[in-house]
N, C-alpha and C positions, 0 to 999 in steps of 0.2 A: 028298296032291298032289293037283291041276285036272289032267286033258289037256290037252296043246299044246290051241292052237283053243279052248276053251270056256272062255264067260265067267264070272266071276263075278255072283254074282247083291248086291247091294248094299242091298239089301232086306230076306236074308238077313241082310246081316251088319252091319244095322244091328240088327235085332227080335233076335241075339246081344250085340249088344254093351247093348243096352236090359235087356239078364239076366243079365246081367258082375255079379259083384262083385265080382270079385280087378281092385284096378287095376292092374297088373300087363296083365294078362289083355285085361282093358276097353281102354288107349292099345294096345299089339298090332293089336285090332280097329279102333278108332276109326282108327290109320292103315293096315289093310289096307282099310276103306272108301274112305278118302279117294284113297289110289291109286290103287280101281277108278274111282272115277266123276275123274275125270283122265282115265282113260286114255279111258271114253266118248265121254270131253267132248274128246276129241285128236281119236278116231273119229271123230265127227260134223261136227270143225273140216275134217278131208282129203278128208269126204262133198260139202260145201256146193261147189257147181257156179260158177265163176267163169267171169266174161268176157275178154279181153285188154283189157290196158291198163288193168283194171279192180285198185281198191286192193283189198284182200282185209281179209275182213273183221276187225271191230276184236279187239283178243282185250279176255273179258273176266274182270278177277281175279275170282276165284272170293271166295264172298263167305265167311268162317270164325266168321263170329259165334255165341256160343256162351251159352245158357243150362243153368244148373248148379244144381243145389237139392235142401238133403241137408241136413235137420236136427243132424247131428255138425258138433261144431265140427275135428273131427281130421282127418275126409275134406274137410273145407272150404278148410284147409286145405293141404292134400295134394293132392290130386286136381286142380285146376285152376290152379295154378305149372306141371305135366308138361303141359297142355294148350295152353298160352302160353307150353308151348316148341319146341312143336311149328304156334307160327303164328295161333291157335285165338284172337278175342277173345273170353274167358270172361269174365263176368253170372252173381253168386251170389248165392244165395236162399237166408236161412235157413227158412222158412218158405211157408204154398199163402199167405198175401196178400203176401208182399217178389215172391215168382214172381207170381199175376198183375196184381202194379202192373208188373212189370218188362214183361210184355207187353202191356200196356199202353202204354208209353213205346217201346217198343225193337222194331224186328227184327231173327228171329232164324235163326235157320239148322238147327241143331240145339239140342233137349231132349234135356237128357240127367237124369231128374228121379228122388228117389228114390221107395215108390211110399204107404210107411209113413211121413210127417213128420209131419204134423198128429191130434188127436186128433175133431178137430171136419172138417175136411175134409182127401184125401190127397193120390198125384202124381196121379189120374185125372184131379181137377179142372186140376190142370196142364196137363197132355195135352189136354183138352177146348180149355179158354184159347185155347192154341198153335195145336189145327187151325182154330178160327178165326177167329183172327186173321191164319192161313195155310196155308186149305184145301189140301190135299193133289192133288195132279194124277195 
């Protein structure tokens, strides 16, 4: 349990999610990460200066586009529907080539990728391509 007033680190939650193999625990981490990010966005919005008579800044819809990459058919069939139930738009790839093509043709906010996918390539190649497409700030 976290002490009151202490902010959770979204990067640490993302790291934990990236290393989680249990789908139920992964989903719980994703829900927690989403809540932390929404809380931080709301806090930033409250800090924005507003001038009298000026309308508030437009609400930006949080994009929830996700690329899910795994070579196991059973995992591709079970986890993406759970993520979709929680509002994610999920694009599924079964191998590195499919993932790289998806990254070229779409923009994603989140990548969930098995690291041991193909014999010729692996999930690190997918992560590298995603970082090239959308550099982290």
